[in-house]
C-alpha positions in Angstrom: -0.3 -0.1 -0.1 1.2 3.1 -0.8 0.8 6.2 1.9 0.2 9.9 0.5 0.6 12.9 2.9 -2.7 14.8 1.7 -3.4 18.4 3.5 -6.6 20.9 3.9 -4.6 24.4 3.0 -7.5 26.7 3.3 -7.5 25.4 6.6 -5.0 28.0 7.7 -1.5 27.7 6.2 1.4 30.0 4.0 2.9 28.6 1.0 6.2 27.7 3.4 4.1 25.8 5.8 2.9 23.5 2.7 6.3 23.5 1.5 8.3 22.7 5.1 5.4 19.6 5.0 5.9 18.5 1.3 9.8 18.8 2.0 9.3 16.3 4.7 7.0 13.8 3.2 9.9 13.4 0.7 12.2 13.5 2.8 10.6 10.4 4.8 9.4 8.8 2.1 5.9 8.8 1.3 4.9 8.5 -1.5 3.1 11.9 -2.9 2.0 15.0 -1.9 -1.4 16.5 -2.3 -3.5 19.6 -1.2 -7.3 20.3 -1.3 -8.2 23.1 -3.6 -10.3 25.4 -2.0 -10.6 29.3 -1.2 -12.5 29.4 1.9 -12.0 27.6 5.2 -14.7 25.1 7.1 -14.2 26.2 10.2 -12.2 28.8 12.1 -10.3 32.0 10.9 -8.6 30.4 8.5 -5.7 32.9 8.7 -3.4 33.9 6.8 -6.3 32.7 4.2 -6.2 30.5 1.4 -3.5 29.5 -1.2 -3.8 28.9 -4.4 -3.7 24.8 -5.5 -1.8 24.8 -8.8 -0.1 28.1 -7.9 1.6 25.8 -4.8 2.1 22.7 -6.8 3.7 24.7 -9.5 6.1 26.2 -6.7 6.1 22.9 -5.4 7.2 21.0 -8.6 10.4 23.1 -8.6 11.6 23.0 -4.6 10.7 18.9 -4.5 12.1 16.1 -6.6 11.0 13.2 -5.9 7.0 12.9 -4.9 4.3 12.9 -6.5 1.8 16.4 -6.7 -1.0 16.7 -7.5 -4.9 17.2 -6.1 -7.7 16.0 -4.4 -10.2 17.6 -5.9 -9.6 20.8 -8.2 -13.1 22.1 -8.5 -14.6 22.0 -11.7 -16.3 25.1 -11.3 -12.6 27.5 -9.9 -11.4 27.3 -14.1 -12.2 26.6 -17.6 -11.3 23.5 -18.9 -8.8 24.5 -21.6 -7.0 26.8 -19.2 -6.8 23.8 -16.3 -5.2 21.6 -19.0 -2.9 24.2 -19.9 -1.9 25.1 -16.6 -1.8 21.4 -15.1 0.7 20.5 -18.1 3.1 23.2 -17.6 3.3 22.3 -13.9 4.1 18.2 -14.9 6.8 19.9 -17.3 7.9 21.7 -14.3 8.2 19.1 -11.8 9.9 16.8 -14.4 6.3 14.2 -14.9 5.0 14.0 -11.2 1.8 15.5 -11.2 -2.0 14.3 -11.0 -5.1 15.7 -11.4 -8.2 15.0 -9.3 -10.9 16.5 -10.4 -14.0 17.4 -8.7 -17.9 19.0 -9.8 -17.2 21.4 -6.5 -19.8 21.4 -3.6 -18.6 24.6 -1.1 -20.9 27.0 -2.3 -20.0 29.5 0.7 -16.4 29.8 -1.3 -18.0 30.9 -4.5 -20.0 33.0 -2.9 -17.4 34.5 -0.9 -15.0 35.1 -4.0 -17.3 36.2 -7.2 -17.9 32.5 -8.4 -20.8 30.7 -10.6 -22.2 28.2 -8.7 -25.1 26.3 -11.3 -27.1 23.5 -10.2 -25.9 20.1 -8.9 -26.8 18.8 -12.0 -25.1 21.7 -14.6 -22.4 21.4 -12.4 -22.4 17.4 -13.3 -22.8 18.5 -17.3 -19.7 20.7 -16.8 -17.7 18.4 -14.8 -18.6 15.9 -17.6 -17.9 17.7 -20.7 -14.4 19.1 -18.6 -13.1 15.3 -18.4 -13.7 15.4 -21.8 -11.7 18.7 -23.1 -8.9 18.2 -20.0 -8.2 14.4 -21.3 -8.5 15.0 -24.9 -6.3 18.0 -24.9 -3.4 16.2 -24.0 -4.3 13.2 -25.6 -3.9 15.3 -29.3 -1.2 14.1 -31.2 1.7 16.7 -32.1 0.9 18.3 -34.7 -3.1 17.6 -34.7 -5.8 19.9 -33.4 -8.4 18.9 -31.2 -12.3 20.0 -31.5 -15.1 20.2 -28.9 -18.9 21.0 -29.3 -20.5 20.8 -25.7 -23.3 22.3 -24.2 -20.8 24.5 -21.9 -17.4 24.3 -23.9 -17.0 24.3 -27.3 -13.1 24.8 -28.8 -11.7 25.1 -32.5 -9.3 24.2 -33.9 -7.0 23.8 -30.7 -3.4 23.5 -31.4 -4.0 21.5 -28.1 -0.2 22.3 -26.4 1.1 22.3 -24.4 2.1 18.1 -23.9 2.5 16.5 -20.5 6.0 15.3 -19.7 4.5 12.0 -18.7 4.3 9.5 -21.6 1.0 7.8 -20.3 -0.6 10.8 -19.4 -1.3 13.1 -16.5 -3.1 10.9 -14.5 -6.0 12.2 -13.4 -8.5 11.3 -10.5 -12.2 10.8 -9.9 -13.7 10.3 -6.8 -17.0 10.4 -4.4 -19.5 7.8 -3.4 -22.3 8.9 -6.3 -23.7 5.4 -7.1 -23.8 5.8 -11.6 -22.5 9.2 -12.6 -19.8 9.1 -10.5 -18.1 5.3 -11.5 -19.0 6.0 -15.5 -16.9 8.9 -15.5 -14.2 7.3 -13.9 -14.8 4.0 -15.9 -14.5 6.6 -19.2 -11.4 9.1 -18.1 -9.9 8.2 -14.6 -6.7 6.6 -13.7 -7.9 6.4 -10.3 -11.0 6.4 -7.8 -10.9 7.7 -4.8 -13.3 7.2 -2.2 -13.0 9.7 0.6 -13.3 9.2 4.5 -15.7 6.8 4.5 -15.7 3.0 5.8 -13.9 0.0 5.0 -18.0 -1.3 3.8 -18.0 1.8 2.0 -14.8 1.2 0.1 -15.9 -2.8 -0.5 -19.0 -0.8 -2.0 -17.7 1.8 -4.1 -14.7 -0.2 -5.8 -17.5 -2.9 -6.9 -19.2 -0.5 -8.2 -16.6 1.4 -10.0 -15.1 -2.1 -11.3 -18.4 -3.0 -12.9 -18.6 0.6 -14.7 -15.3 -0.5 -16.3 -16.6 -4.0 -17.1 -19.6 -1.9 -18.4 -17.7 -0.1 -20.5 -14.8 -3.2 -21.8 -12.2 -1.4 -19.5 -10.0 -3.9 -18.1 -11.2 -3.5 -13.4 -7.7 -3.5 -12.9 -6.0 -0.7 -14.8 -8.3 1.5 -12.4 -6.0 2.3 -9.3 -8.5 2.5 -5.9 -7.7 4.3 -3.4 -9.5 6.0 0.0 -9.0 9.5 1.9 -8.7 8.9 5.8 -7.9 11.7 8.6 -4.3 10.4 10.5 -3.8 10.8 14.0 -1.2 8.3 14.9 0.8 9.1 18.4 3.2 6.8 20.7 1.2 6.8 23.8 -2.3 8.2 25.0 -1.4 11.3 25.3 -0.2 11.6 22.5 -3.1 10.8 20.2 -4.6 12.8 22.4 -2.9 16.0 21.9 -3.2 16.2 18.3 -6.5 15.3 18.0 -7.4 18.8 19.9 -4.7 20.1 17.8 -7.5 19.7 15.2 -10.7 19.9 17.1 -11.9 16.6 17.0 -12.7 13.8 19.1 -10.2 10.3 20.1 -12.9 8.5 20.0 -14.1 9.7 16.7 -10.8 9.3 15.1 -11.1 6.3 16.0 -14.0 5.3 14.2 -13.2 7.5 11.3 -9.9 7.7 10.7 -6.5 6.6 10.8 -6.2 6.8 14.8 -4.6 5.6 17.4 -0.9 4.2 18.5 0.8 3.5 15.4 0.3 -0.7 16.1 -3.9 0.5 15.9 -3.4 2.3 12.4 -1.5 -0.4 10.9 -4.1 -2.2 11.8 -6.8 0.3 10.6 -4.3 0.5 7.1 -4.8 -3.4 6.6 -8.7 -3.7 7.0 -8.3 -1.1 3.5 -5.9 -2.7 1.6 -8.0 -5.6 2.1 -11.1 -4.0 0.9 -8.9 -2.9 -2.1 -7.2 0.3 -1.6 -4.2 0.4 -2.8 -3.1 3.7 -1.6 -4.4 5.5 1.1 -4.5 9.8 1.7 -3.8 10.6 5.0 -5.2 13.9 5.7 -2.5 16.2 7.7 -4.8 18.7 9.5 -1.5 20.2 12.3 0.7 21.0 9.1 3.0 22.4 11.8 3.2 19.1 13.6 6.5 17.5 10.9 6.7 15.3 14.1 3.6 13.0 13.4 4.8 12.1 9.5 8.2 11.1 10.8 6.5 8.7 13.5 3.6 7.4 10.7 6.5 7.0 8.6 9.4 4.8 10.7 6.7 3.3 12.5 3.8 2.6 10.1 4.8 2.8 6.6 7.6 -0.2 7.2 4.8 -2.7 7.8 2.9 -2.0 5.0 5.2 -2.8 2.5 
């Protein structure tokens, strides 16, 4: 199982905070550094304010050398698909081919209102999301020297040169995730290399992974070609006092974290992650909410990760 570090900078973080976490992520052997794509905090004052996901990843692309970099998830409502394809391909070039694009339909209405971003109905957001996936992947997959055209309900592209191209020969991996029963698995089967289940039980992971495998079969895709992953909040400590301290730092209860996240002692964490591995998760995104506690990453890297090889 691969372990990836996942951050929520809208809760309060500078670029330097994120750089420190990304560097520790790389130094301690984790597979990747991912961040959310939000412009408004979900609790507290959010100071010093939000950082843009792709501006951050562009910077980190030049200041790291090994780890994968990506979003979980870029909001489809924030950017037009053509410029998004350009931005992500450029960051892929800047990183030497280490970028992944997690993209969703967008859901947090308050941040749209706060920054003047249109927020259509759920149905329209998903219709736009489907077209965005088609446009972004279509631009990247168009052979050099050819042009790309797209005529959708919301987006129309005419004779696009479909540049720049990603560095990764197999293309930039696209992540689709969520708990939708029909449309989400279908979109994942068609466009994604990875399907992610966020903050759900082992039983829900089993059910949702089965749904996306079934969707793959329906479109004639090998289900084994889909990477399945989970996202879970992290709160691990050497003893009960350290666990309680880390839970308090993120405003959560220890019992609740033990029930819904990767929480407890290192041995407990290994056991929890083992159950998700048995459910089919090949990767787990560990949501790190206290970005000042780099010792947390050190502990997981030294006492949890080696047990999952």
